[in-house]
N, C-alpha and C positions, 0 to 999 in steps of 0.2 A: 679368447679361444683362438688357437692358431689354425692355419689353413687346413692342415691334415685332419685335425679334430673335427672341424666344420664339415669337411668332405665326407668323412666316415659317418658322421651324424646324419647328413643329408641322404647318403646312400642307404643307410639302415632304415630311415623313414620311408624310403621308396622301394624297399626290397620286395621281391616277389618269389616266394618259395617254389612255385610251379615253374616259373621261368628259370630259376636257379638250377633246378633238377634237370631241365631240358638242356641248358647251356653246359652244365657239368658233364652230361653224357656226350654232348657234341665235342667237348674238349678231352674226351677219353678219361674222365675222372681225375685229371691232373691237378685241378685247382678247385678251391672253394669259390663261391660266387654270392653276391647279393641278389642276383637275378634281375639285373638292370640292362636292358638292351642298349645298343650303341647310341642311338639318337637321344634317348632320355639321359644316358650317362653324360653325353656332351652338353645337353641342355642344363643339367644340374651343375656340371663343372664350370660352365662359362661365367655365371655371375660371381661364384666364389673365387674364381681365378682373377676376375676383374677387381673384386674388393680386396684381394690380398696380393695385388700385383707386385708391390715392392718386396714383400717377403719372398715371393716366388722368384723374382728377378735376382735377388741377392743371395739366395740359398739353393738355386736349382740343382747344382752339382751334388749336393747332399740330400736335398728334398726328394729327388727322384728315387734314391735308394731307400729313403725312409718309407716311401710309398711301396717300394718293392718288398719291404719286410712284411707287408700285410699278406694274409693268405688269399684274399679275394682277388680274382683276376681283374676286376674292374679297376682296382688301384694300380695294378701294373700297367694297364693300358693308359691310364691317366698320366703315369710317370713318364712314359716314352713320348706321349704327345706334348706334354709340357716341356720336356727336355728339348725336343725338336723345335718347338715354337720359340723358346727363349734363345736358343743358341744357333739357329740355322744360318745366320750370317756372320757369326763371330766365334766359331770353334777355335780353341787354342790347340796347339799341337798335342799337348798332353791329354786332351779330351779323348783320345783314342783308347786310353785305359778304361774310362767310363763306358765308352761305346762297346768295347769288348765284353765288359761285365754285363751290360744291358742285354747283349746277345746270349751270353753264356748262362745267365741266371733266369729262373722262371721261364725257360725256353719252350716255345711252341710256335707253330707256323704263324699264328695270328699276331704275335709280337715281332718275331724275327724278320718277317717279310717287310714290315713297316720300317724297322730299324735299318735293315740292309739297304733299302732303296732311299728312304727319306733322311736317314741320319748318316750312315756310313758313306753312302754314295755322295751326299752333299759335303761331308767332311773332306773327302778325297778330292773334290773339285777345288776346295779352298787350299788344301795341302797336297797338290799333285805329286810332289817329290817324295811323298811318303807311300805312294801307292804300291810300288813293287815290294817294299819291305813288309807292309801290313798284309797285303793280299797273300804273299808267300807264307807268312806266319799263320794266317787264318786257314789257308789251304792245307798246310802241313799239320794242323792241329788234330787231335783225336776227337774233338768236339764237332759233331756233324752239323751243328747250327752255324759254327764259324765256317765250316766247309761250304755250306749252302750260301752263306753271305758272300763268300769269295767268288761265287759264280754269278749271283744275281745283283750285286751292288751297282752294276751299270744300267739296270732298268731305269728308263727315263732319260738316259744320255742321248738317245736317238742317234742322229748322224755323227755325234761326237764320241760314240762308242769306240774304245780301243779294241779293234777287231782281233788283233794278234793275242792280246791278253785274254779276251773272251774265249777264243778257240783253245788257247793253252789251258785255261781252267777247265774247260769241258773235257779235254783229253786227259788231264790229271785225274779226273774223277769218273771217267766213263765206265770203269769196271766196278764201281760201287754197286752193291746190292740194296742200298738204302733207298726206299721209296722217295724220300724228300730230296735226295741228291739227284736221282734220275729225273724227277719232275723239274728240279731247278735247271738242269741242263737244257731240257726241252723248252722251258719257259724263256730262258735267257736267249736261246737261239731264235725262237719264234718272234720274240720282241725285236731283236736286231734284224731279223728277216724282213720286217716291215720296211726297213730302210735299205737293206742290201740283200734281197732275196737270192740273187745269183750266187754270191759267195757262201751264203748259208746253205743253200741246197748242195753246192759242190762239197762243202765241208761235211755235211751229213752223209753224203754219198760215199765219201772216202774215209770215214772215221770209225765205222763199225760200232756205232753206239748201241746201247741196250735198247730193246724194242720200245720201251716206254719213252725214253728220251727221244728217240727218232720220231716216234708217232707224234709226240707233243711239239717237236721242233717244226715239222712240216705240215701240220694239219690245216694251216691257213695259207700255206705258200704254194700249194699245188692246185 
């Protein structure tokens, strides 16, 4: 029995229809679910991942998308967490194609925010010369989740944040009426403001951001 079959069997055995209904509603009815909360999902995944470590290591770039083919959201979250764990220190340049697909397929904030920060952000630390090209492509895409990722990928960079790039991305999307874009701008600025409040406050003052973006950006800085 291969890893994915074992995982599906374990999740089905621990499914909870009441939790599934609640979680489906929380995710705006976008996905089916087994009804397994995050802690239990990780507890069930851990021993199966350990017992199938070689299979996961050797096939992660295809295995992640085999998990993505399932309707259940828990499988998608396992896919991105396994992808990140296996490749965090060894991304190949061509892995950006998989990262873009992970963002663009089965998209919602609960997956995209993890991918943008933990996967895309770390990939670009390993391949910094790719940053301008990739972020420009994502920023110019018609896919709002790629747009959001282009704004928030530096979360966690702390004092190493490229201020000019962050501010540029915020200006590129400041007229967006998309809730998730406005929130992303505020979140990214607020996070960077922890390390450089003066420049963030000056930027917000002079940038005529949407009210939501502005409010989110400065709510911990004043």
